Biopython code that builds the backbone (N, CA, C, O; Angstrom):
import numpy as np
from Bio.PDB.StructureBuilder import StructureBuilder

atoms = [
    (1, "MET", "N", (127.156, 114.004, 66.515)),
    (1, "MET", "CA", (126.744, 114.202, 67.000)),
    (1, "MET", "C", (125.340, 114.655, 67.013)),
    (1, "MET", "O", (124.571, 115.213, 66.230)),
    (2, "TYR", "N", (125.306, 114.054, 68.582)),
    (2, "TYR", "CA", (123.296, 114.158, 68.835)),
    (2, "TYR", "C", (122.318, 116.213, 67.984)),
    (2, "TYR", "O", (122.792, 117.341, 67.848)),
    (3, "SER", "N", (121.578, 115.896, 67.824)),
    (3, "SER", "CA", (120.716, 117.449, 67.828)),
    (3, "SER", "C", (120.210, 117.552, 68.791)),
    (3, "SER", "O", (120.016, 116.497, 69.394)),
    (4, "ASP", "N", (119.704, 118.927, 69.484)),
    (4, "ASP", "CA", (119.320, 119.160, 70.794)),
    (4, "ASP", "C", (118.397, 118.357, 71.062)),
    (4, "ASP", "O", (118.014, 117.805, 72.094)),
    (5, "ALA", "N", (117.897, 118.357, 69.385)),
    (5, "ALA", "CA", (116.158, 117.868, 69.851)),
    (5, "ALA", "C", (116.425, 116.248, 70.028)),
    (5, "ALA", "O", (115.661, 115.637, 70.775)),
    (6, "ALA", "N", (117.412, 115.589, 69.410)),
    (6, "ALA", "CA", (117.786, 114.490, 70.020)),
    (6, "ALA", "C", (118.351, 113.937, 71.295)),
    (6, "ALA", "O", (118.814, 112.823, 71.538)),
    (7, "LYS", "N", (118.219, 114.833, 71.928)),
    (7, "LYS", "CA", (119.326, 115.168, 73.795)),
    (7, "LYS", "C", (117.948, 114.752, 74.540)),
    (7, "LYS", "O", (117.770, 113.847, 75.356)),
    (8, "LEU", "N", (117.004, 115.716, 73.995)),
    (8, "LEU", "CA", (116.000, 116.068, 74.688)),
    (8, "LEU", "C", (114.392, 114.707, 74.422)),
    (8, "LEU", "O", (113.318, 114.467, 74.972)),
    (9, "ARG", "N", (115.086, 114.264, 73.418)),
    (9, "ARG", "CA", (113.955, 112.936, 72.983)),
    (9, "ARG", "C", (114.649, 111.944, 73.854)),
    (9, "ARG", "O", (113.743, 111.337, 74.426)),
    (10, "THR", "N", (116.199, 111.311, 74.375)),
    (10, "THR", "CA", (116.828, 110.537, 75.013)),
    (10, "THR", "C", (116.304, 110.875, 75.706)),
    (10, "THR", "O", (115.244, 110.248, 75.731)),
    (11, "THR", "N", (116.373, 112.072, 76.919)),
    (11, "THR", "CA", (116.366, 112.523, 78.068)),
    (11, "THR", "C", (114.734, 112.041, 78.458)),
    (11, "THR", "O", (114.537, 111.091, 79.215)),
    (12, "VAL", "N", (113.882, 112.634, 77.989)),
    (12, "VAL", "CA", (112.805, 112.192, 78.345)),
    (12, "VAL", "C", (112.284, 110.925, 78.445)),
    (12, "VAL", "O", (111.455, 110.601, 79.296)),
    (13, "ARG", "N", (112.885, 109.971, 77.343)),
    (13, "ARG", "CA", (112.754, 108.933, 77.507)),
    (13, "ARG", "C", (112.869, 108.326, 78.303)),
    (13, "ARG", "O", (112.085, 107.541, 78.838)),
    (14, "ARG", "N", (114.456, 108.747, 78.638)),
    (14, "ARG", "CA", (115.160, 108.228, 80.523)),
    (14, "ARG", "C", (114.513, 107.914, 81.516)),
    (14, "ARG", "O", (114.494, 106.886, 82.193)),
    (15, "ARG", "N", (113.705, 109.333, 81.605)),
    (15, "ARG", "CA", (113.025, 109.980, 82.923)),
    (15, "ARG", "C", (111.911, 109.553, 82.971)),
    (15, "ARG", "O", (111.250, 109.569, 84.009)),
    (16, "GLN", "N", (111.407, 108.997, 81.634)),
    (16, "GLN", "CA", (109.462, 108.284, 81.900)),
    (16, "GLN", "C", (110.057, 106.555, 81.939)),
    (16, "GLN", "O", (109.249, 105.667, 82.208)),
    (17, "SER", "N", (111.245, 106.284, 81.701)),
    (17, "SER", "CA", (110.963, 104.392, 81.796)),
    (17, "SER", "C", (111.002, 104.592, 83.543)),
    (17, "SER", "O", (111.568, 105.221, 84.437)),
    (18, "PRO", "N", (109.384, 102.995, 83.145)),
    (18, "PRO", "CA", (109.067, 102.368, 84.588)),
    (18, "PRO", "C", (110.316, 101.992, 85.154)),
    (18, "PRO", "O", (110.549, 102.410, 86.288)),
    (19, "ALA", "N", (111.159, 101.289, 84.589)),
    (19, "ALA", "CA", (111.802, 100.140, 84.891)),
    (19, "ALA", "C", (113.703, 100.699, 85.150)),
    (19, "ALA", "O", (114.728, 100.020, 85.086)),
    (20, "LEU", "N", (113.490, 102.317, 85.472)),
    (20, "LEU", "CA", (114.458, 102.975, 85.791)),
    (20, "LEU", "C", (114.268, 104.254, 87.359)),
    (20, "LEU", "O", (113.778, 105.378, 87.260)),
    (21, "LEU", "N", (114.675, 103.786, 88.326)),
    (21, "LEU", "CA", (114.352, 104.747, 89.919)),
    (21, "LEU", "C", (115.620, 105.225, 89.966)),
    (21, "LEU", "O", (116.592, 104.665, 89.458)),
    (22, "PRO", "N", (115.636, 106.553, 90.742)),
    (22, "PRO", "CA", (115.933, 107.370, 91.436)),
    (22, "PRO", "C", (116.813, 106.801, 92.670)),
    (22, "PRO", "O", (116.083, 106.718, 93.658)),
    (23, "ALA", "N", (118.121, 106.386, 92.944)),
    (23, "ALA", "CA", (118.747, 105.814, 93.501)),
    (23, "ALA", "C", (118.709, 106.116, 94.788)),
    (23, "ALA", "O", (119.759, 106.503, 95.301)),
    (24, "LEU", "N", (116.829, 105.955, 96.054)),
    (24, "LEU", "CA", (116.772, 106.848, 96.870)),
    (24, "LEU", "C", (117.131, 105.713, 97.828)),
    (24, "LEU", "O", (117.599, 104.612, 97.535)),
    (25, "SER", "N", (116.729, 106.341, 99.375)),
    (25, "SER", "CA", (117.971, 105.665, 100.256)),
    (25, "SER", "C", (116.531, 104.467, 100.273)),
    (25, "SER", "O", (116.741, 103.352, 99.795)),
    (26, "HIS", "N", (115.465, 104.714, 100.705)),
    (26, "HIS", "CA", (114.721, 103.662, 100.731)),
    (26, "HIS", "C", (114.966, 102.147, 99.291)),
    (26, "HIS", "O", (114.624, 101.010, 99.617)),
    (27, "ASN", "N", (115.339, 102.306, 98.376)),
    (27, "ASN", "CA", (116.235, 101.140, 97.567)),
    (27, "ASN", "C", (117.140, 101.010, 97.430)),
    (27, "ASN", "O", (117.499, 100.429, 96.405)),
    (28, "ALA", "N", (117.912, 101.384, 98.203)),
    (28, "ALA", "CA", (119.493, 101.391, 98.633)),
    (28, "ALA", "C", (120.407, 100.425, 98.223)),
    (28, "ALA", "O", (121.566, 100.503, 97.815)),
    (29, "HIS", "N", (119.241, 99.008, 98.518)),
    (29, "HIS", "CA", (119.747, 97.163, 98.174)),
    (29, "HIS", "C", (119.605, 96.984, 97.158)),
    (29, "HIS", "O", (119.941, 95.886, 96.714)),
    (30, "LEU", "N", (119.113, 97.840, 96.413)),
    (30, "LEU", "CA", (118.639, 97.103, 94.899)),
    (30, "LEU", "C", (119.821, 97.046, 93.799)),
    (30, "LEU", "O", (120.847, 97.547, 94.260)),
    (31, "PRO", "N", (119.932, 96.691, 92.794)),
    (31, "PRO", "CA", (121.321, 96.860, 91.851)),
    (31, "PRO", "C", (121.026, 97.856, 91.230)),
    (31, "PRO", "O", (119.870, 98.079, 90.870)),
    (32, "ARG", "N", (122.271, 98.836, 90.929)),
    (32, "ARG", "CA", (122.178, 100.207, 90.032)),
    (32, "ARG", "C", (123.111, 99.956, 88.471)),
    (32, "ARG", "O", (124.096, 99.218, 88.484)),
    (33, "ASN", "N", (122.734, 100.546, 87.390)),
    (33, "ASN", "CA", (123.482, 100.685, 86.536)),
    (33, "ASN", "C", (124.506, 101.757, 86.185)),
    (33, "ASN", "O", (125.242, 101.662, 87.167)),
    (34, "ALA", "N", (124.994, 102.644, 85.483)),
    (34, "ALA", "CA", (126.099, 103.159, 85.345)),
    (34, "ALA", "C", (125.924, 104.741, 85.795)),
    (34, "ALA", "O", (126.835, 105.467, 86.194)),
    (35, "SER", "N", (124.515, 105.101, 85.633)),
    (35, "SER", "CA", (124.003, 106.094, 85.773)),
    (35, "SER", "C", (123.156, 106.221, 87.080)),
    (35, "SER", "O", (122.082, 106.821, 87.091)),
    (36, "GLY", "N", (123.617, 105.713, 88.013)),
    (36, "GLY", "CA", (123.193, 105.714, 89.027)),
    (36, "GLY", "C", (121.259, 105.010, 89.615)),
    (36, "GLY", "O", (120.831, 105.394, 90.703)),
    (37, "PHE", "N", (120.442, 104.104, 88.785)),
    (37, "PHE", "CA", (119.869, 103.640, 88.591)),
    (37, "PHE", "C", (119.568, 102.873, 89.434)),
    (37, "PHE", "O", (120.534, 102.312, 89.949)),
    (38, "VAL", "N", (118.139, 102.469, 89.988)),
    (38, "VAL", "CA", (118.383, 101.367, 90.140)),
    (38, "VAL", "C", (116.859, 100.398, 89.437)),
    (38, "VAL", "O", (115.707, 100.747, 89.691)),
    (39, "HIS", "N", (117.034, 99.788, 88.993)),
    (39, "HIS", "CA", (116.130, 98.177, 87.713)),
    (39, "HIS", "C", (115.564, 97.863, 89.015)),
    (39, "HIS", "O", (115.844, 97.700, 90.203)),
    (40, "LYS", "N", (114.203, 97.863, 87.790)),
    (40, "LYS", "CA", (112.717, 97.198, 88.528)),
    (40, "LYS", "C", (112.450, 96.319, 87.717)),
    (40, "LYS", "O", (112.980, 96.546, 86.629)),
    (41, "SER", "N", (111.835, 95.365, 87.752)),
    (41, "SER", "CA", (110.765, 94.421, 86.212)),
    (41, "SER", "C", (109.262, 95.632, 86.349)),
    (41, "SER", "O", (108.530, 96.020, 87.259)),
    (42, "GLN", "N", (109.404, 95.893, 84.771)),
    (42, "GLN", "CA", (108.234, 96.844, 84.029)),
    (42, "GLN", "C", (107.296, 96.281, 85.245)),
    (42, "GLN", "O", (107.030, 97.103, 86.122)),
    (43, "GLY", "N", (106.718, 94.835, 85.399)),
    (43, "GLY", "CA", (105.549, 94.124, 86.004)),
    (43, "GLY", "C", (105.316, 94.933, 87.453)),
    (43, "GLY", "O", (104.296, 94.767, 88.122)),
    (44, "ASP", "N", (106.719, 96.093, 87.959)),
    (44, "ASP", "CA", (106.394, 96.439, 88.930)),
    (44, "ASP", "C", (106.391, 98.192, 88.932)),
    (44, "ASP", "O", (107.414, 98.875, 88.870)),
    (45, "PRO", "N", (104.736, 98.816, 89.036)),
    (45, "PRO", "CA", (104.764, 100.331, 88.293)),
    (45, "PRO", "C", (105.548, 100.555, 90.109)),
    (45, "PRO", "O", (105.615, 99.753, 91.041)),
    (46, "MET", "N", (105.991, 101.889, 89.993)),
    (46, "MET", "CA", (106.459, 102.490, 91.266)),
    (46, "MET", "C", (105.850, 103.973, 90.704)),
    (46, "MET", "O", (106.400, 104.647, 89.834)),
    (47, "PRO", "N", (105.154, 104.167, 91.088)),
    (47, "PRO", "CA", (104.190, 106.013, 90.427)),
    (47, "PRO", "C", (104.741, 106.689, 91.985)),
    (47, "PRO", "O", (104.523, 106.228, 93.105)),
    (48, "THR", "N", (105.739, 108.279, 91.511)),
    (48, "THR", "CA", (105.844, 108.791, 92.125)),
    (48, "THR", "C", (105.048, 110.170, 91.941)),
    (48, "THR", "O", (105.297, 110.784, 90.903)),
    (49, "ILE", "N", (103.950, 110.828, 92.992)),
    (49, "ILE", "CA", (102.857, 111.994, 92.648)),
    (49, "ILE", "C", (103.662, 113.313, 93.272)),
    (49, "ILE", "O", (103.941, 113.078, 94.448)),
    (50, "ARG", "N", (103.901, 113.997, 93.050)),
    (50, "ARG", "CA", (104.670, 115.322, 93.214)),
    (50, "ARG", "C", (102.823, 116.442, 93.713)),
    (50, "ARG", "O", (101.848, 116.719, 93.013)),
    (51, "VAL", "N", (103.084, 116.690, 94.888)),
    (51, "VAL", "CA", (102.213, 117.592, 95.290)),
    (51, "VAL", "C", (102.681, 119.015, 95.881)),
    (51, "VAL", "O", (103.223, 119.131, 96.981)),
    (52, "ASP", "N", (102.341, 120.317, 94.816)),
    (52, "ASP", "CA", (103.413, 120.923, 95.917)),
    (52, "ASP", "C", (101.729, 122.230, 96.320)),
    (52, "ASP", "O", (100.992, 122.820, 95.529)),
    (53, "LEU", "N", (101.740, 122.192, 97.934)),
    (53, "LEU", "CA", (100.809, 122.561, 98.749)),
    (53, "LEU", "C", (101.158, 123.915, 98.639)),
    (53, "LEU", "O", (102.345, 124.014, 98.327)),
    (54, "MET", "N", (100.368, 125.437, 98.826)),
    (54, "MET", "CA", (100.539, 126.834, 99.825)),
    (54, "MET", "C", (101.303, 126.303, 101.308)),
    (54, "MET", "O", (100.833, 125.298, 101.841)),
    (55, "GLU", "N", (102.044, 126.741, 101.712)),
    (55, "GLU", "CA", (102.386, 126.702, 103.400)),
    (55, "GLU", "C", (101.583, 126.194, 104.099)),
    (55, "GLU", "O", (100.757, 125.469, 103.545)),
    (56, "GLY", "N", (101.548, 126.286, 104.846)),
    (56, "GLY", "CA", (100.101, 126.180, 106.373)),
    (56, "GLY", "C", (99.706, 125.102, 106.459)),
    (56, "GLY", "O", (98.548, 125.274, 106.838)),
    (57, "ARG", "N", (99.893, 123.875, 106.351)),
    (57, "ARG", "CA", (99.553, 122.293, 106.735)),
    (57, "ARG", "C", (99.517, 122.342, 107.594)),
    (57, "ARG", "O", (100.255, 122.982, 108.344)),
    (58, "THR", "N", (98.425, 121.519, 107.905)),
    (58, "THR", "CA", (99.455, 120.688, 109.380)),
    (58, "THR", "C", (99.816, 119.484, 109.084)),
    (58, "THR", "O", (99.598, 119.000, 107.974)),
    (59, "VAL", "N", (100.714, 118.529, 110.527)),
    (59, "VAL", "CA", (101.418, 116.788, 109.545)),
    (59, "VAL", "C", (100.357, 116.046, 109.759)),
    (59, "VAL", "O", (100.366, 114.828, 109.580)),
    (60, "ASP", "N", (99.053, 116.891, 110.277)),
    (60, "ASP", "CA", (97.834, 115.492, 110.614)),
    (60, "ASP", "C", (96.818, 115.556, 109.280)),
    (60, "ASP", "O", (95.909, 114.747, 109.093)),
    (61, "GLN", "N", (97.146, 116.675, 108.387)),
    (61, "GLN", "CA", (96.323, 116.917, 107.476)),
    (61, "GLN", "C", (97.208, 116.307, 106.040)),
    (61, "GLN", "O", (96.642, 116.072, 104.972)),
    (62, "LYS", "N", (98.604, 116.129, 106.267)),
    (62, "LYS", "CA", (99.207, 115.866, 105.020)),
    (62, "LYS", "C", (99.375, 114.284, 104.923)),
    (62, "LYS", "O", (99.592, 113.542, 103.965)),
    (63, "ARG", "N", (99.215, 114.085, 106.116)),
    (63, "ARG", "CA", (99.190, 112.042, 106.992)),
    (63, "ARG", "C", (97.882, 111.690, 105.945)),
    (63, "ARG", "O", (97.655, 110.749, 105.184)),
    (64, "ALA", "N", (97.180, 112.873, 106.286)),
    (64, "ALA", "CA", (95.732, 112.029, 106.008)),
    (64, "ALA", "C", (95.869, 112.166, 104.015)),
    (64, "ALA", "O", (95.553, 111.314, 103.184)),
    (65, "LEU", "N", (96.319, 113.246, 103.844)),
    (65, "LEU", "CA", (96.841, 113.164, 101.808)),
    (65, "LEU", "C", (97.281, 112.439, 101.591)),
    (65, "LEU", "O", (96.747, 111.848, 100.652)),
    (66, "VAL", "N", (98.186, 111.966, 101.979)),
    (66, "VAL", "CA", (99.362, 110.902, 101.393)),
    (66, "VAL", "C", (98.309, 109.291, 101.068)),
    (66, "VAL", "O", (98.032, 108.612, 100.080)),
    (67, "LYS", "N", (97.857, 109.244, 103.202)),
    (67, "LYS", "CA", (96.984, 108.274, 102.796)),
    (67, "LYS", "C", (95.664, 108.343, 101.771)),
    (67, "LYS", "O", (94.924, 107.360, 101.775)),
    (68, "ALA", "N", (95.446, 109.094, 101.183)),
    (68, "ALA", "CA", (94.123, 109.229, 100.705)),
    (68, "ALA", "C", (95.331, 108.819, 98.830)),
    (68, "ALA", "O", (94.944, 108.131, 97.885)),
    (69, "ILE", "N", (95.836, 109.088, 98.874)),
    (69, "ILE", "CA", (96.171, 109.876, 97.230)),
    (69, "ILE", "C", (97.155, 108.437, 97.190)),
    (69, "ILE", "O", (97.324, 108.001, 96.051)),
    (70, "THR", "N", (97.798, 107.681, 98.276)),
    (70, "THR", "CA", (98.456, 106.109, 98.220)),
    (70, "THR", "C", (97.458, 105.403, 97.888)),
    (70, "THR", "O", (97.727, 104.631, 96.967)),
    (71, "GLN", "N", (95.890, 105.325, 98.449)),
    (71, "GLN", "CA", (95.312, 104.566, 98.235)),
    (71, "GLN", "C", (94.436, 104.689, 97.016)),
    (71, "GLN", "O", (93.937, 103.627, 96.645)),
    (72, "ALA", "N", (94.139, 105.792, 96.300)),
    (72, "ALA", "CA", (93.842, 106.381, 94.829)),
    (72, "ALA", "C", (94.507, 105.607, 94.079)),
    (72, "ALA", "O", (93.955, 104.776, 93.358)),
    (73, "VAL", "N", (95.895, 105.783, 94.146)),
    (73, "VAL", "CA", (96.936, 104.830, 93.048)),
    (73, "VAL", "C", (97.264, 103.641, 93.083)),
    (73, "VAL", "O", (98.073, 103.136, 92.305)),
    (74, "VAL", "N", (96.413, 102.786, 94.392)),
    (74, "VAL", "CA", (96.488, 101.192, 94.364)),
    (74, "VAL", "C", (95.167, 100.985, 93.753)),
    (74, "VAL", "O", (95.000, 100.051, 92.968)),
    (75, "ASP", "N", (94.195, 101.815, 94.071)),
    (75, "ASP", "CA", (92.773, 101.716, 93.804)),
    (75, "ASP", "C", (93.050, 101.983, 92.254)),
    (75, "ASP", "O", (92.263, 101.249, 91.657)),
    (76, "THR", "N", (93.797, 102.688, 91.353)),
    (76, "THR", "CA", (93.344, 103.739, 89.963)),
    (76, "THR", "C", (94.841, 101.997, 88.986)),
    (76, "THR", "O", (94.795, 101.164, 88.081)),
    (77, "LEU", "N", (95.751, 102.447, 89.981)),
    (77, "LEU", "CA", (96.938, 102.070, 89.155)),
    (77, "LEU", "C", (96.929, 100.275, 89.233)),
    (77, "LEU", "O", (97.470, 99.509, 88.436)),
    (78, "GLY", "N", (96.442, 100.063, 89.985)),
    (78, "GLY", "CA", (97.169, 98.956, 90.843)),
    (78, "GLY", "C", (98.465, 98.093, 91.343)),
    (78, "GLY", "O", (98.891, 96.939, 91.311)),
    (79, "ALA", "N", (98.930, 99.793, 91.974)),
    (79, "ALA", "CA", (100.323, 99.500, 92.626)),
    (79, "ALA", "C", (100.048, 99.480, 93.711)),
    (79, "ALA", "O", (98.988, 99.895, 94.179)),
    (80, "ARG", "N", (101.178, 98.874, 94.458)),
    (80, "ARG", "CA", (101.623, 98.025, 95.910)),
    (80, "ARG", "C", (101.441, 99.754, 96.880)),
    (80, "ARG", "O", (101.814, 100.891, 96.590)),
    (81, "PRO", "N", (101.033, 99.443, 97.533)),
    (81, "PRO", "CA", (101.209, 100.569, 99.274)),
    (81, "PRO", "C", (102.508, 101.401, 98.931)),
    (81, "PRO", "O", (102.663, 102.595, 98.673)),
    (82, "GLU", "N", (103.523, 100.173, 99.036)),
    (82, "GLU", "CA", (104.335, 100.342, 99.786)),
    (82, "GLU", "C", (105.630, 100.726, 98.613)),
    (82, "GLU", "O", (106.800, 101.017, 98.859)),
    (83, "SER", "N", (104.706, 100.565, 96.841)),
    (83, "SER", "CA", (105.585, 101.221, 95.528)),
    (83, "SER", "C", (105.517, 102.633, 95.848)),
    (83, "SER", "O", (106.379, 103.422, 95.460)),
    (84, "VAL", "N", (104.253, 103.063, 96.729)),
    (84, "VAL", "CA", (104.075, 104.505, 95.818)),
    (84, "VAL", "C", (104.354, 105.990, 96.748)),
    (84, "VAL", "O", (103.805, 106.412, 97.765)),
    (85, "ASP", "N", (105.619, 106.624, 95.770)),
    (85, "ASP", "CA", (106.090, 107.706, 96.394)),
    (85, "ASP", "C", (104.727, 108.664, 96.478)),
    (85, "ASP", "O", (103.832, 108.631, 95.634)),
    (86, "VAL", "N", (104.738, 109.605, 97.763)),
    (86, "VAL", "CA", (104.228, 110.765, 97.655)),
    (86, "VAL", "C", (105.039, 111.879, 98.477)),
    (86, "VAL", "O", (105.393, 111.922, 99.655)),
    (87, "LEU", "N", (105.254, 113.093, 96.996)),
    (87, "LEU", "CA", (106.439, 114.018, 97.498)),
    (87, "LEU", "C", (105.602, 115.327, 98.140)),
    (87, "LEU", "O", (105.152, 116.026, 97.232)),
    (88, "LEU", "N", (105.361, 115.706, 99.157)),
    (88, "LEU", "CA", (105.132, 117.004, 99.274)),
    (88, "LEU", "C", (106.248, 118.425, 99.657)),
    (88, "LEU", "O", (107.229, 118.529, 100.393)),
    (89, "PHE", "N", (105.605, 119.275, 98.853)),
    (89, "PHE", "CA", (106.713, 120.866, 99.043)),
    (89, "PHE", "C", (105.658, 121.262, 99.315)),
    (89, "PHE", "O", (104.564, 120.924, 98.863)),
    (90, "ASP", "N", (106.105, 122.538, 100.618)),
    (90, "ASP", "CA", (105.096, 123.517, 100.871)),
    (90, "ASP", "C", (105.818, 124.515, 100.279)),
    (90, "ASP", "O", (107.048, 124.526, 100.301)),
    (91, "VAL", "N", (104.985, 125.560, 99.621)),
    (91, "VAL", "CA", (105.837, 126.591, 98.563)),
    (91, "VAL", "C", (104.994, 128.077, 99.630)),
    (91, "VAL", "O", (103.891, 128.023, 100.174)),
    (92, "LYS", "N", (105.838, 129.100, 99.629)),
    (92, "LYS", "CA", (105.419, 130.458, 100.321)),
    (92, "LYS", "C", (104.782, 131.040, 99.798)),
    (92, "LYS", "O", (104.904, 130.822, 98.593)),
    (93, "ARG", "N", (103.556, 132.276, 100.182)),
    (93, "ARG", "CA", (103.246, 132.858, 99.384)),
    (93, "ARG", "C", (103.489, 133.440, 98.481)),
    (93, "ARG", "O", (102.891, 133.695, 97.435)),
    (94, "HIS", "N", (104.715, 133.751, 99.011)),
    (94, "HIS", "CA", (105.252, 134.872, 98.051)),
    (94, "HIS", "C", (106.217, 134.058, 96.677)),
    (94, "HIS", "O", (106.797, 134.604, 95.738)),
    (95, "ASP", "N", (106.177, 133.558, 96.791)),
    (95, "ASP", "CA", (106.664, 131.916, 95.606)),
    (95, "ASP", "C", (105.481, 132.137, 94.842)),
    (95, "ASP", "O", (105.594, 133.110, 94.097)),
    (96, "TRP", "N", (104.767, 131.755, 94.804)),
    (96, "TRP", "CA", (103.155, 131.018, 94.352)),
    (96, "TRP", "C", (102.622, 132.277, 93.575)),
    (96, "TRP", "O", (102.732, 133.294, 94.259)),
    (97, "ALA", "N", (102.125, 132.467, 92.448)),
    (97, "ALA", "CA", (101.434, 132.770, 91.345)),
    (97, "ALA", "C", (100.692, 132.246, 91.061)),
    (97, "ALA", "O", (100.727, 131.019, 90.971)),
    (98, "THR", "N", (99.103, 133.396, 90.640)),
    (98, "THR", "CA", (98.300, 132.862, 89.906)),
    (98, "THR", "C", (97.744, 133.932, 88.890)),
    (98, "THR", "O", (98.133, 135.052, 89.223)),
    (99, "GLY", "N", (97.236, 133.942, 88.157)),
    (99, "GLY", "CA", (96.808, 135.217, 87.220)),
    (99, "GLY", "C", (97.774, 136.296, 87.335)),
    (99, "GLY", "O", (97.402, 137.469, 87.292)),
    (100, "GLY", "N", (99.240, 135.902, 87.507)),
    (100, "GLY", "CA", (99.890, 136.994, 87.183)),
    (100, "GLY", "C", (100.427, 138.310, 88.415)),
    (100, "GLY", "O", (101.226, 139.243, 88.331)),
    (101, "GLU", "N", (99.270, 137.654, 89.837)),
    (101, "GLU", "CA", (99.562, 138.034, 91.077)),
    (101, "GLU", "C", (100.039, 136.789, 92.029)),
    (101, "GLU", "O", (99.753, 135.594, 92.112)),
    (102, "LEU", "N", (101.127, 137.915, 92.863)),
    (102, "LEU", "CA", (101.355, 136.841, 93.869)),
    (102, "LEU", "C", (100.062, 136.862, 95.011)),
    (102, "LEU", "O", (99.034, 137.539, 95.051)),
    (103, "TRP", "N", (100.707, 135.608, 96.076)),
    (103, "TRP", "CA", (99.476, 135.126, 96.360)),
    (103, "TRP", "C", (99.225, 135.759, 98.279)),
    (103, "TRP", "O", (98.315, 135.530, 99.076)),
    (104, "SER", "N", (100.850, 136.818, 98.441)),
    (104, "SER", "CA", (100.901, 137.124, 99.188)),
    (104, "SER", "C", (100.783, 138.539, 99.007)),
    (104, "SER", "O", (100.990, 139.355, 99.904)),
    (105, "ASP", "N", (100.409, 138.851, 97.697)),
    (105, "ASP", "CA", (100.057, 140.733, 97.353)),
    (105, "ASP", "C", (98.606, 140.304, 97.375)),
    (105, "ASP", "O", (98.066, 141.383, 97.128)),
    (106, "LYS", "N", (97.362, 139.190, 97.548)),
    (106, "LYS", "CA", (95.855, 138.875, 97.466)),
    (106, "LYS", "C", (95.571, 139.782, 99.172)),
    (106, "LYS", "O", (96.200, 139.681, 100.225)),
    (107, "ARG", "N", (94.317, 140.662, 98.792)),
    (107, "ARG", "CA", (93.816, 140.709, 99.888)),
    (107, "ARG", "C", (92.844, 139.423, 100.348)),
    (107, "ARG", "O", (92.129, 138.830, 99.540)),
    (108, "PRO", "N", (92.914, 139.139, 101.544)),
    (108, "PRO", "CA", (91.712, 138.256, 102.277)),
    (108, "PRO", "C", (90.328, 138.185, 101.578)),
    (108, "PRO", "O", (89.700, 139.065, 102.168)),
    (109, "GLY", "N", (89.542, 137.669, 100.709)),
    (109, "GLY", "CA", (88.207, 137.440, 100.637)),
    (109, "GLY", "C", (87.893, 138.076, 99.699)),
    (109, "GLY", "O", (86.717, 138.100, 99.335)),
]
sb = StructureBuilder()
sb.init_structure("model")
sb.init_model(0)
sb.init_chain("A")
sb.init_seg("    ")
for serial, (resi, resn, name, xyz) in enumerate(atoms, 1):
    if name == "N":
        sb.init_residue(resn, " ", resi, " ")
    sb.init_atom(name, np.array(xyz, "f"), 0.0, 1.0, " ", f" {name:<3s}", serial, name[0])
structure = sb.get_structure()
């Protein structure tokens, strides 16, 4: 039986493996392993960038942001633009805190 530390190491290794991608709709045509992950070659980098934003940005602002992030990843990592995933998460002010204070409780200015 594995120790908790060994289970954690195995989980982390699986999640860090660039050869395994979650089975998302845009790669549904690719072959999957028993765990439901898609195999891609090691030479095909697939960075996924997660961005947490305070709610309130416009779609145009988000469009410009994902374009700039994608270009930065292409320039820096040599990835193909179509292999770069950017996930945007809007967070409500009452669900975000800095320095122990909710943003919804902060006074403007």
